N, C-alpha and C positions, 0 to 999 in steps of 0.2 A: 201439499204433498201432492207430488205428480202420478202419474199413471202406474209407468211402473214400479213405485215406492209402494202405491196401493196394492199392485198386484203383488209382490213380494211377499208384505203385509196380510194377505190374504193366504197365500200358501202356509204359512208359518203357522198360523190363525187352526188353519182346515186341519195341518198336522200335529195339532194341541195334543186331542184324544178325548179332554171332557172341554167341561167350560170353564171349570175352576183351573185348567193347566193353561185354557187360553188366556185367563184373565193376569193370571201370574206372568204367562210371558210379554204380552203388554204391556203390564207394568214396568215390569225389566227392561224392555224398550224404553218408557219413556223415563227411568231414571238415566240409563246410559246415553241418551236425546238421539238414538239414529235407530235406523230398522235391522244396522250390523248387531246393537246387540240384542234383539229379539232372537233375531238369527243364531245367535252365539249360545242365548239361552237354551233355544231349542235345540244344540247341539249338545248341551250338558244334559240335556233331560233325555235325548235319545242313547246317549253315550253311559244313561244311569250312574253322573259323575263321574265315570274313567278320564284321564287328560284326554285329546283329542293327538292327533299325529305332531302338530306345530307345537303343541305344548308340550311332546316328547321330545321332540327334534330341540328346542329354544333348553330344554333340562340337559341334552348332552354337552351342549357349545362351552361347559366349565363354567358356567355363570353362577354358580353355589357359590358360598362360602366357607373353604374349610380352615381348618385352625392349624395352625404347629403345632404338630407333636413333638418337642425336642428328646424327651424321656421315651421314645419308643421307637425302636428300632426294626426297620424290617426284618422280615425272617419268616420261617415256619409259622402257622398257627397263631402268629400275633392277631392282637384286635384292634387294628388300625381303622376305624368306623370315623369317618369324617375327615381324614389325619390328611394334611396339605404337602403333596409331594411334588407339583408342579417343578419342570426342568430338571429334574431330581436325576441323578447318574446312578442308576439299580442297575447295572450292566450282569447278567449272572444271577441274581439274588435269588434264594427259592421264597418264594409265598402261599409255598402248596398249605392248602390247609386254613389259610388267615382270614380272618371279617375285612373284607376291604368294602363293606358296607358304603356308600355316598362318600366314597374316597377319591381324591383330587392326581390326576397322574399326565394334566395337560403340558404337552411336550417335553415328557418326561422319555431316557434314554431308558426301554425296559428290554435289550436285546438279550435273548437266554433267555430270560424270565420264566419259571416256573409258575404258572399259577393254580397247576394240578389240583381241582378240588377247592379253591379257596370262594367265599361267596362274594359275588364281583356285583351285589343288587347296587343299582345307580353309581359305579363308579366309570368316572369319565376318564377316557381315554386318548381323548382328541388332540391329535397332533404327536399322540406319544409313538414312537420308534417301539414296532412289537416285531421285528425281525427277530427268528429263533425261536418265540415267544412261545409256551406249553400250554394251552387252555384243556385241557382234557379235564373232563370232572366236574365243569363249571356250566355255567347257564349264562355265558356271555353271550351278549344280543350282536346281533347283525348292523341293528343301528349303531352299538357300541362301535363295532369294528370300522365303520364306515368313515368316522372322522379322524380313524388313525393310522400309520404308517404301518400297512403289512405285507408280509413277503412269501414267494414261494415257501418258507421253511415254518414261518408263522402258522402251529398247531392251530383246529380249531377239535371245538369239543368233541367233535365225530371219529378226531382221529386223522381228518385230511387237512390238506395245505389249504392255508387260505386264499392264494393263488395257484392253480396250475398253469403249467409250464407248456409254451406251444410244442406239437411235435419237432424232434429232432432236436428239444433242447430238454437239458438236463438242471435241477437246483444245485448251485453249487455256493456256498456263502450267503444265502438267501438271494442271489440271482439266476435267473435262467440264463445258461450259457449253451452254445453248440461245441461238445466236448470232442467234434471231431476238428475243431479247428481252432480251438482260446487254447492260445500257447501257455495262460496259465491254468488250465484244467484241460488238459490234452489226454483227451483215452478214458480221462476218468476223474475224478474232482480231486483236486487237490495237488496234482500230477503238472508239478511245472517245469518245459523246457528252458533249456540254456540259453544265455543274454543272446547267443547270435543261432539259435533256433525257430523253426516255425514247426505250427501244428501242423501237419497234412493228413487227411483222413484218419485223427483220434493218432498219430504215430508223429512223433517231433524227428524233425529234417532239417539237416544243419544248413543254415543259407549260408552262400557262396558269393563271391564279386557280382555276379551275374546278377544277382536279386538287386541291387547298389543300397542297400541297407546299413547305418550306421549300427555302432553293436547297440545302440536301445530300439532298435526296430523301426529306426523312422528311416524314409527316404532320403535317398540323396539328393540334392540340389544342383543343377547345370551351373559350371564356371565358363563354359565358353568354350570353344575348340574342342568338343567331344569330352572335356574333364568334368566331373561331376564328384562336390564336395560335401561333406558335413556340413548341416546349419548350427552348429553348436562348437565349441571347442571340449578340450577332453575326454572326446572320443573317437576313436580309431573307425575300422568299417569291417563287417564280417565277412568272414573269409574260410570257408569250408570249415563254418562251425565255431571258429576260434576268431578274438579279435583283432584284429590287426591296427596297429598304433604306426607304422611304416618303420622306416631303417632310424628315423630319427626320436622315437616312442618307444615308451615300455612301457608296458599294460600292469595295472594294478588288476588282478582277478577280483581279489575281493571287492572293493568297492566298484568295478565293473569301471574305471577312467582309464585314458590315457595320460602323460604326463611324459614331458623330453625325457631324454635319455639323463642328462644331468640332474645331478641331487643336492637340492638347496637346503640353503642354513634354516631352522626352526623358525617359523610363518613367513619366508619368501616361498614361492613356487614358479616354476618354468612350465610353462600354460603350450600348449600345441593349438593354434586359433581356430587350426580347421585340417584333417585330414582327407585328403584326395584320391579318386582313383580316375586313369588316363592309361588306354590299352589295356586293361586286367593287372595295371600295376598300381601298387600302393606305398602314398608317399605324403608326409609331413608337409603341409602348404606353408608353415613359417612355424616360426617358435618364439617365444618372447626372451628367453633366456630366464636366470633368476631376477624376479620381480617381487615385490613385497606384492602379498596374495592380495588379491581385491583393487590393484591398481591406486592404492591408496586411499582406500575409506569404504569403497564397496564390497563389504564386509558380512551383510546380511544376507541371508540363504530365503527366499521365499519359496514353499511346496505347496503344490497345486495336488491337491486327491480329487476323486471321480468318488462320488458316493452315491448307493443305490437310490432307485427313483422309485415313487408309489404308485407313478398312473404313466401316461404318455408323455411324451416331451424329452428334452435331452436331461441326461443323467448331474444333477446339483452339482458344483462342487463346494469343496472346502478348503482356507489356506492357512499354513502354519508358518510363523518366519523365523526362523533359527540365529540369532544374534550374533554377532563375532564370528562369522563362520570362516571356514578357509577355502578357500576354492581349488578344487579340486581335492580334498580333502574328506571335508563336512558334505555328507552325503543324508536325502532326506531318507526319513524313515519308508520301508515298503507299504503300510497302511497307516491309517491311523482313526480311530475309533471308528474300524470298517471300513473303511475309504480306500481304496487302490490308488496309488500315486501314479500323477500322468504328465509332471513336469514340474519344473525349475528356474526360479532364474533369483540375480545375484538385484539388492535396492538398497540403495544410500542408506535409508531408513526403512525399521519396519514398521512403519506408520504407512509405507508406499507399498507394502501386501495387504491383500483385503482383505479384512475380519474373517473370520472362519462361519 
């Protein structure tokens, strides 16, 4: 035994209190074969048998074995003790007043779930999405919430939000947004501006050709000679709050896309390869005429969405593939599992679209 080990052992024995306690700690150390065993035994005595912080954190990592409960349906006032709902989709379910002792919800989607008055003793919520969940009337602990995904609309037992938005922002749909500048929440939550509008000081403002953006609010790209064009096909240029597809294009407002003037047979489409702007005049850069949609094989639409982030850094993305899509007609949903639409691309195979 070196000097450091001897000193550590001396401190442990001195803290034992009685000779009987000291002897018990020494025996415990010999059995485990290390001074660490003595220190652990000493810590247990000081804690009067209660689990230490390290033990509590380990328990919160959902390492316990929960059992399947195929005959129990989650709902209000149900006894789900020890049941396994890892990775379950329980969006909007009412679990108010339920007994959730030692129940496993690891990686589950619990957005909008009401836990009001539920027993959450030992409940595992690690990596579960708790956006919009209501914990009023429960004794959920901070340790349980620390390993979960909470947002500004997650309600704590005291009625306050789990995350506080910075000054100048409001909680809209679980995200802190600047309602003075967010076109999807302009002036107040849920008030969306038009496709060719922007949010200015809480009011929707029409975008003009001087703003040089396409009908998806993306900036135009320089094409030389003072000409700027859309980076994508099937879109026009914002002009006084409306989508201008040029004299050779037609606008489909429900889909917010531009197609050629020519109407094609089913299964075919007429593509505007890009829409350009020169000297404040909008025109079609090129058209394809009626062709097989997707150019003969590229008929799978890969949709990308931006999702809420539980911490700092960029927002995570999810992808959804729509097979047998028709370019210019098939469109991505505005949202996917609470994630907002970000981008889309055609792929030869859905396997080329990243998995969600």
